[in-house]
C-alpha positions in Angstrom: 68.7 44.9 -16.9 68.7 42.1 -19.7 66.5 43.9 -23.1 66.3 42.5 -26.4 68.5 43.7 -29.3 65.3 45.5 -30.8 64.3 47.1 -27.4 67.9 48.7 -27.2 68.1 49.6 -30.9 65.0 51.6 -30.8 65.5 53.2 -27.2 69.2 54.1 -28.3 67.8 56.2 -31.0 64.4 57.5 -29.5 66.2 58.3 -26.3 68.0 61.4 -25.1 71.7 61.6 -25.2 73.7 63.4 -22.6 77.2 63.6 -24.2 79.9 64.8 -21.4 83.3 65.7 -22.6 86.6 65.2 -20.5 85.2 64.1 -17.1 88.0 63.3 -15.1 88.6 59.5 -14.4 87.2 58.3 -11.4 84.8 61.1 -10.9 81.5 60.2 -9.5 78.9 60.6 -11.8 75.0 59.8 -11.6 72.0 60.4 -13.1 68.5 59.8 -10.9 68.9 56.7 -8.9 72.6 55.2 -10.3 75.8 56.3 -9.7 79.0 55.5 -11.5 82.9 56.1 -11.0 84.0 57.1 -14.6 86.7 55.2 -16.7 88.4 56.1 -19.5 86.2 56.0 -22.1 83.1 57.4 -20.1 81.6 60.3 -22.8 78.2 60.0 -20.9 74.6 58.2 -21.1 72.1 57.2 -24.0 69.0 56.0 -23.7 68.0 58.5 -21.6 63.9 58.2 -21.5 61.9 61.7 -22.1 61.2 63.3 -19.2 62.6 65.0 -16.0 65.8 63.6 -14.4 68.3 64.5 -12.1 72.2 64.4 -13.1 74.9 64.7 -10.4 78.8 64.2 -10.4 81.8 64.5 -8.0 85.1 65.1 -9.4 88.2 62.8 -8.3 91.4 65.1 -7.5 95.0 63.5 -7.8 95.2 62.5 -4.5 91.9 60.7 -5.0 89.6 63.1 -2.5 86.5 63.6 -3.4 84.9 67.1 -4.6 81.1 67.9 -3.0 78.9 66.8 -5.3 77.3 69.1 -8.1 73.8 68.1 -9.8 71.0 69.8 -12.2 67.7 68.3 -13.1 66.7 68.5 -17.0 63.5 67.8 -18.7 65.2 65.7 -21.6 63.1 65.5 -25.1 62.7 62.4 -27.3 66.5 62.5 -29.0 67.8 65.1 -28.0 71.6 65.3 -27.3 72.6 67.2 -24.6 76.6 68.3 -24.1 78.7 69.2 -21.7 82.4 70.0 -21.4 84.5 69.2 -17.9 86.3 73.0 -17.2 89.4 72.0 -15.6 89.6 75.5 -13.9 85.8 75.9 -12.3 85.9 72.0 -11.9 82.3 72.3 -13.0 80.1 70.8 -16.5 79.8 73.9 -18.7 77.1 73.7 -21.4 78.6 73.5 -24.7 75.7 75.3 -26.8 74.6 73.0 -29.7 72.9 74.3 -33.4 70.5 72.0 -35.7 74.1 71.1 -37.5 75.9 70.3 -34.3 73.2 68.0 -33.2 72.9 66.3 -36.5 76.6 65.6 -36.4 76.1 64.2 -33.3 73.1 61.9 -34.6 75.3 60.7 -37.0 78.2 59.7 -34.9 76.1 58.4 -31.9 76.8 54.4 -33.2 80.7 55.4 -33.0 80.5 57.2 -29.8 77.7 54.1 -28.3 80.9 52.2 -26.6 82.0 55.1 -24.8 77.8 56.2 -23.3 76.8 54.1 -20.1 73.1 52.8 -21.0 70.5 54.6 -18.7 69.3 52.3 -15.9 65.8 51.2 -16.8 65.8 49.0 -13.5 65.2 51.9 -11.6 63.0 54.1 -13.8 59.6 52.6 -12.5 60.8 54.3 -9.1 62.4 57.6 -10.6 59.2 58.5 -12.4 57.0 57.6 -9.5 59.1 60.2 -7.6 58.8 63.1 -10.3 55.9 62.3 -12.5 53.8 65.2 -10.7 56.9 67.5 -11.1 56.1 69.6 -14.8 58.8 70.8 -16.9 58.0 74.4 -16.0 57.8 73.6 -11.9 61.3 72.6 -12.6 62.4 75.2 -13.9 60.8 77.8 -11.2 62.2 75.9 -8.5 66.1 75.3 -10.0 68.4 77.7 -8.6 69.7 81.0 -10.2 72.9 79.2 -11.3 71.3 76.3 -12.5 72.8 74.1 -10.5 72.6 72.4 -7.0 75.2 72.1 -4.9 75.9 69.7 -1.9 77.8 72.5 0.2 77.1 76.4 0.3 79.2 78.4 -1.9 80.2 81.5 0.0 81.7 84.2 -1.8 84.5 86.1 0.1 85.1 89.8 0.7 87.6 90.8 -2.0 90.4 92.7 -0.1 91.7 95.4 -2.4 95.2 97.0 -0.8 94.1 100.3 -2.6 91.0 100.8 -0.8 92.1 99.5 2.7 92.5 101.8 5.9 95.7 101.2 7.6 95.0 100.2 11.2 96.7 103.4 12.4 94.1 105.7 10.8 91.0 103.7 12.0 92.3 104.7 15.7 92.3 108.7 15.0 
């Protein structure tokens, strides 16, 4: 979607920003209806309109295998800066706590980060809003899983084997 420079500038400073640090190159990353492959310069999405949005991602391994999709809903506020950090160990995006000072520091650097941020795709916004305009922030919070993430594959917690408490098969036959 082409837009006038002054409109884009206003959206840049009024919209929310999602900063994503260290996402593996080639990962799938999306917001609402739109998905992209991350490049070396990717650091997030800018110009996000206020309201409820669905952010999702799938990491890609060194062999090119795509991990199951993980996502979360977030009700973005005007001028909000949300920061996520890729965790190599858990292969997940971790929340980065942000103080008011941090927010001010990142806001002052937004112009420097601009070339690393993809613009929110406004051409599909109307459809997204038509799907979410009746979902309040409080309803979204109530429906959100306890872990805060929506996974495309169920996670199964296996029982931990503890050799110290395991009973040898010979003892169970007695």
